[in-house]
N, C-alpha and C positions, 0 to 999 in steps of 0.2 A: 503493499500499501504508499502511496506515492506524501511524503509528510510537505506542510509550506514549513520551512524556515526564516526564522528572522533571528538575530542575533546581535546584541551588544557589545561593544568594549569601551572602556574609560579611556582617555588617552590624556595625561600631562603634556607639560611641554615639550620634555624629552621623547618623548614617545610620537609625535605628530611629524617631525621630517621624515619618518621611516614609511608611514601611512603615505603621505602624499609622493613621494620615489614610488612605491607599489603601486597606488592607485591609478596614478596620470601618468604609469610606464616611464617613467624617464631615467631608466637605466638601459644600457644598452646589451645588456646580455643579465639572463634571471639563471645560474647556473644554482642556487639554492633552492629555484623550483620547475624541476623538468615539465611542470605538466603547463606550461606558459609557452606557447608557438608566438614567436617575435613576430614569425610569415604572416597571422593573420592580424596584425595588433590595430590596423585598418580599420577591420570590424568591429571594433570599440568604439563607443559612445556615449553623451552626457545627456543625461535629464537637466541638472542644471552644470553648467561648467566654471569650474573654480574663477574668480577675478586675480589671484594672485595666489602662491603657497599658501599652504593651509595654516600655517604659524603664524604667517601675516595677517593674513584674513580673519582668523579669529581677534586675534590681537587688536585689529581695528573694531573689530564689533565690539569687542569688550569695552573698551574705550569709549566708544560712542555711544552706549548704554552706561556711562561711567560705573562699572561694577569693581568690587574690590576685588581682589586675590592675592594668593598665598604661592610659595613656593612651590607646593603642592597640588594645585588646583587643578583639578581637570580642566579644563579648557577646550575640548572635541571630545565628541563622543561618535565612535563609528560603529556604523549598524552594516552588516553582513545581511544580504536578499537573497535567496534563491527556494529552491524547492529538492526536493529528490533526484539525481541524477537520470534515473529513468522517465520520470514525468519532463523534468525540462528538457532535455534531450528530443523527447517526441513532440513537443509544441512545435508549429511552422515558426520562422521566424517572428511573420508580422504577431501573432501572439503570443509570442516570447514578450516583446515588447512591449504590448497589453502589460502581459504581466507586471512587469515591471512599473507599468503608467498606476497601475492600479496600487501597488505595494508604497510608489510614491505619495500618491494622491492621500492616502490611510495614514503615512505615519506626517504628511504636512497638515491634516486636520487632529495631530495628535501634537503636535508642537508649531510653534511661528516660522510659518513658511519660510519667514524672511532668514532665520536662525541656518537655515541650510548654507553649507559652503560649497557643498560639490556633490554630487550622484551620477556616476558613472559605472555604466553597463563594462562586461568583461566580456567577453567573446571570442578571446584567445582562450582559454582555458576548455579542461576535459569539459567542466559546466556551467553555463554561462549564470554568472550572479552581478548582485549592483551590489557596491561599497555607497552605500550614503553616509555622507559627516556632517554633524551638525554644533553648532556651536551651544549652550545647554543655559541661556539669558532664561531666565523666567520674571515674568511679572508679580512683584510680590504688594504689600498696604506699604512696602517703605519706598518703595521703588524698586529698580530693575535690580537682578542679584544673579551672578552664577553659580548655579548650583543642578548639578547632575542626576542628585538625589530627589528633587522636587520632580525632575520627568522621567527618570528610570523607577524610583522608587526601591521600595525593599524587594526583598524575591517574592511576596505575594503578589506586590504590582508590577512585577515584572511578570508572573503568572498571568495576572489580568492582560497586560500588552500582549501574552499569545493567546489567549482566549480571543478576544477581540479580532486581533489580525488574523486565526483562522477561520472566525467569521463570517469577517468580510470576504475574504479570500475564497472561502464555499462556495458563497454566493455565486460565484462566476466561473467555479471549478470544482463541483460538488463532488468531486473524489481524491479533496487532498484530505490527508488527515489533520488533528492536531499534533504538534511534535513533546515530546514529554519535557514537562517544568523544569526547572534545575529546582524548583520549591519541595520535588517530590522526589525528586533521585540525590541533591545535598552533595554531587559528585561531581569529577570533569569527566568530559569524555576520555576515550584515549584518545592521544596525540595524532591529529593529523599527520605531523610529520616523523613519526616511526613508519607510517603507512612510502611515503615517499622516501623515506632510507629503504625499507624493501623494493622499490620499483629500483633504486642506484645498485643497489646490490645484484640484484637481478640483472643487469645489464652487464655487469662485469663479470660474470660468471663463465663465459669461455676464455676471458683471458687466465681467469686464478688457476682454473682445468690446465691450462694449456702450460703456467707457469709449473701447478704440480707434478708436471708428467717432467717439464723440463730442469727440475731443481736439483736433483739424481743424476744429472747426465754428467760422464766423465770425459774427460777432453776438451770440450765444447764450452769453456771458461766465458764466452761472452752472451750466449742462451741462460746458462745458469745465473750470472749475476744480473740478467734481466729478470730473470723469474723470483729471486728473493728480492729484486727492488718492489716489485709487483706486489708480491705475499706481506712483504714490510710496509708495502700504505694501505693493502686491503686486511691486513689481519687484525689491527686496532679497531677497525671501522664496525667487523661482523663482530668483536666481541662485544663491543659498546652496545652494538648492536642489539645481541641476545641479554645484555644487564639491564636495559628498557623496558624489553617485551615481559622480563622476570615481574616488571614493576605492575605491569597492565591487571597482575590477578588481583590484585590492593582496588582497582575499580568494579571489579567483579562482585568483590566479597560484601563491598558495601553496597552494590545493589542490592545482593541475597540477602541484607540484614536490613534493610528498609521493606523488603517484599517480608520478611519473618515478625516484623515490628507491625506495618500495615494490616496484614490476619491478624496479628493480636488485638486491635484496634477495631478490630471489625467484629472479631468474638466477641468482646466485652460490650461492645456497642450493644451486639444481638443478645446479650444475656439480660440487657438490663429490658428491654422488651418495652420502653419508652417510646411514644411518638414523634419527641423528637429524636431519639437516634435511628428512626429511619432516613430522614435526612441525611445522618452523620454518614450509616449504612453505602448509601447507594455515592454519596461523596467520596466513600473509601474503596466502595468496587472500582470503578472507575480508574482511582488512582492505581488501584491494584493491576486492573488492567496495562496500563500504559507503562508500569513496572516490568510485569511480564515481557512485553513486546520489545521495551529496551532493555531487556537480558537474554534475549534472543539473538537483537541484532549484534551486542557488545561481543556475545560467547564466539556469536559467528566471527566478530571481524579478529578477536583474540584470537581463534583458530587459526584464522589465514597467517596471520604475524607470527604464530606459531612453529606452523610447517614451515615458514620462510626460514624462522631461526632451524630447525634440525636439518634442512637444507645446508645452512653454513658450517652445521657441529661436524654432516659430512665433509664438507669438504677440507676442515679443519684437521681430522682425522686422518684423511689420506697423504696428510703432508709428513713426508719422511718423521721418524723419531727425533733427532739429532739435530736436524733442521727446524723441528718445531719449537725444540727447545732455547736454540742458539735465537729465533727471531722473537721471543717472547722475551727473551733475556735483553736484546740491544730492544726494546719496543720499553722496556721498561725502563734501562738504565735513560733512553731521550725523555722520557716523561719527568726520572729524576733532574735530569739537567734541566729542564722547561722548570721545572720547580724551584731549582735553586734561584735559576736567573731573578725570577718574579720578586726572591726577600730579599 
């Protein structure tokens, strides 16, 4: 089932420049994000074109509104807008544009339209999506103030944002489901960066297998040196990837714990048998359904990562023992030297 996706990220001054460079495609290359196809950059488009850099425009807005700021003030909110890949990629291009326009209108009705710095749609990645950024300036009794909290609120209010978003979008696209709110899960998603690391490691398999076959060669020093260099570069990244994937079990355990807690609350509410408990049970059962859905999805995502880990471990085990130990010792020494340099 496809999900309507809406995510917010608060940005202090230090993080605004990086968002600008990424969203407005100011870099010549994007080695850290292999999903970006630079040949399709011209397909990207704006619903709101920034007048200047994000940081300069945010500062201009803040100054014009007469807002007081602190060093750690949130000066910008970045909104990621998309839907499940299978849904979004199946839409004809005009309907994709319509989707983003509907979301733009929804957000514009929730915040002051004049506070939107940029709304840019990326068509040069695997799934079309929109980055809408705005300065969180609000009207109050004592004039305007800079307050992301007043716009986004707490977890309960963010959940309300998601509910309203789904209601609006499902009027046009009834097949869309509401995403699971963080109020329910109380945890982060499995980082998308892990899947990007997995893709990069996949692309290197042939080179690594060749290096493993060449590392034991006798009488061909050049091939052997090349093999050692390839493995010296690949091995620490493969080990780091495995270590990060092992942390994923924590995300799953948090959801499983929440599932048990929610079922206990349902049982207690049903035991009370009060009329008011019926509403509680109905709400908790809806939450339980969403938790179970999220568990299915995250377990599937986790399984994909773990299969990748097993592939890496299999490759590592094929490196001759003596050479493997030398590589590990060399890598550890290199890390130690870097740590010494930082002191």
